C-alpha positions, 0 to 999 in steps of 0.5 A: 294342580295337585292339592293337599288332602288328595289321595294318590293311587288310592293309597297315598294321602298328600299332607303338605309340600316340603320341596319344589324344583324345576322338575316337580314337587315333593310332598309329605304324605301318608301311606294309608295301607301301611300307616307310615309317613312317606315322601311323594315326588310329583314329576312335572316334565312338561313345564320344564322341557315341553309336552312332547319331550315331557311325555318321553321323559315321564316314561323313562323316569318310570322305567328308571325308578322301577329299576332303582327301587331295588336298591336298599342302603342305609345312606340312600333314600329308598324308592318304595313305589312308582305310580301314575294318576291321571297320566302324571307320574309319582315316586313314593320314597322314604321320608327323611326330615332333613335339609339338603347339603345345598341348603346347609351351604346357603347358611355356611360358606363351607364345612369343617374337613371332618364333616366333609369326610364323614359325609363323603364316607356315607355318600360313597358307601351308598353310591358304591352299593348302587354301582354294584347293582349297575345303577348310575346316579348321574346327578350327584350334587349338594341338592341331592345329598340330604342330611338328617336331624341326626347328621346322617347323610343320604343320597336322593334321586337315584336314577332320576337324572337320566330321565330328566336330564338334570345337570346334563345335556339332553338329546335335544341339546337342552341343559336342565340345572347347573353344570357346575358338578358335571364331569368333563366327559359329560360336559363334552356330550358323552354318556354318564358312567360310574366315573362321572358319579365319582367326579360329581361327588368329588365336586360336591364335597369340594364345594362343601370344603372350599366354598365354591365348586371346582370350576367356580360358578357363572350365571351363564350356563354355557360359559360354565359348561365350556369351563368344565369341558376345558378341564381347568380345576383349581386344587383345594386350598386345604392340605391333608388327606381329604384334599388328596382324596378330592384330587384323585376323584377330580381327575380329568381322565375317567380311567384315572379316577378311583372306583366308588368302592375305592373312594369309600375306602379312602374316606374310611381311611381319612375318618379313621385317621389311617394313611391313605392307600396309594393309587393303584396302577391303571392302564394308560391311554394316549394322554396322561395327566400332568400337574403343572405349576401355575399361579394360584396352584391351578391344576391343568388337566390336559388333553391332546386335541379339541373337544366338541361340546353340544350345549343348548343346540349350539355346536361349540369347538373348544381347544384344550391345553396341549401340555400332555406328552403322549405315553405308550402304555404297556400291554394290559393282561385281560382279566380271567373269565369268572369262575363257574358258579358254585352252590351250597345250602340255599344260595349260589356265588360266582367270583369274577376278576374285574381288573388286574395289574402287576401286584394286585387285582380287583374282584366282584362276587355275585351272590344269588338266591336261586331258590323259591323262598327268601333268605335272610343271611348268607356267607361265601367262602373260598381259599386265598392263594398263597402270597395273596392278601385282601386290602379292602372289601365292600358290601360285606364283612370278612374274616381270614383264618389261615388261607380261608376267607369267609365273607358275610352279608352286611346289614343292608344286603342280608335279605335276598328275595327268591331269584334276587342277587347282590354283590360284594367286592374286594381288592387284593395284593399278590406277589404275581400277576396271576389273580387265580380262580378259586372255587367259592361256596355259598351258604345261607344263615 
């Protein structure tokens, strides 16, 4: 058992416990090399899932944490270091004097809509940045949203849930933590992807607004998991734009949910008092979502067949409500390949259309530092085709001068180490279905 005063990895002096959960203990500690206060999370999987599974989870945790340590964002708890001592893994993280949203909701049944929208905007911005780096959180819950003394929200435990199985079904059929914030596809045994984070954030904010998760609560985790898998969501009692955003996030079909970058834009519109942008058209599959009028305004999210749920080693067949009428989707044009990389004055950028639909498209631009020295700022420029208009951009600041678009770094992604990269993205409207492939140039500041 680790004690206060112990020195971890010859560097981190433990001071006091500040939190404890099923998967480990969090300590306030001091980094004696850099003379700063940090949080040290001592991971203990053996106690939760057994020694053999715990050793495997430990190695996954270390690999995952090293990947997520590259994320730097003002609304994400930063992972500084990953160390081992006596075979035990420790994560060294930014220390934030805070309370989790879960703790706050123990004292208050719900929060005002304005507070929920502000928390949603900040959390979505961090998750959008993580998604841009290819990182899926997999365990967005009120317990992983930290609210600082200044009211600023930060997302914690990036990447840890995949290793621990928290809030999901592990390979052995073990459920660790509550499934109340799971997406339906994860409850049905599928791998968590970016849309699952969108659903879980929506569930978390729904809990803060409504006083209960969208699928309710149940002491029986299997019963609750079945409820999630059957996709029966009660729409928010509150009206207004915030409820509309949550409804979009809580769609059963992962493809029907907005991306996290779009969620960030929606919350920005809510907090700024602007009208919500309409949902953009998306390719349809063999089922569609129907809003059915039922007592208590329940929203039935229907599927065409049964789902198989693996929970605690038990195979459970669940019949879903067959209210949906199949629709045949029109063919969707594949996005064009990315433009060739164009370098200019110290950095390189590539422009890729990641999605398109009649009247619009979505782009991701990757900025890379291909040189041997770090850079401390960058900008990317290209010529916007005639009739095209950018409606929203994330992970950067942009200006438009006639047809010329210039995107500069955000405060948190200005610095790029040698060989490192970052991304920004945007949505644009166009009079034709051709998104174009403009040449882009990148320069350092």
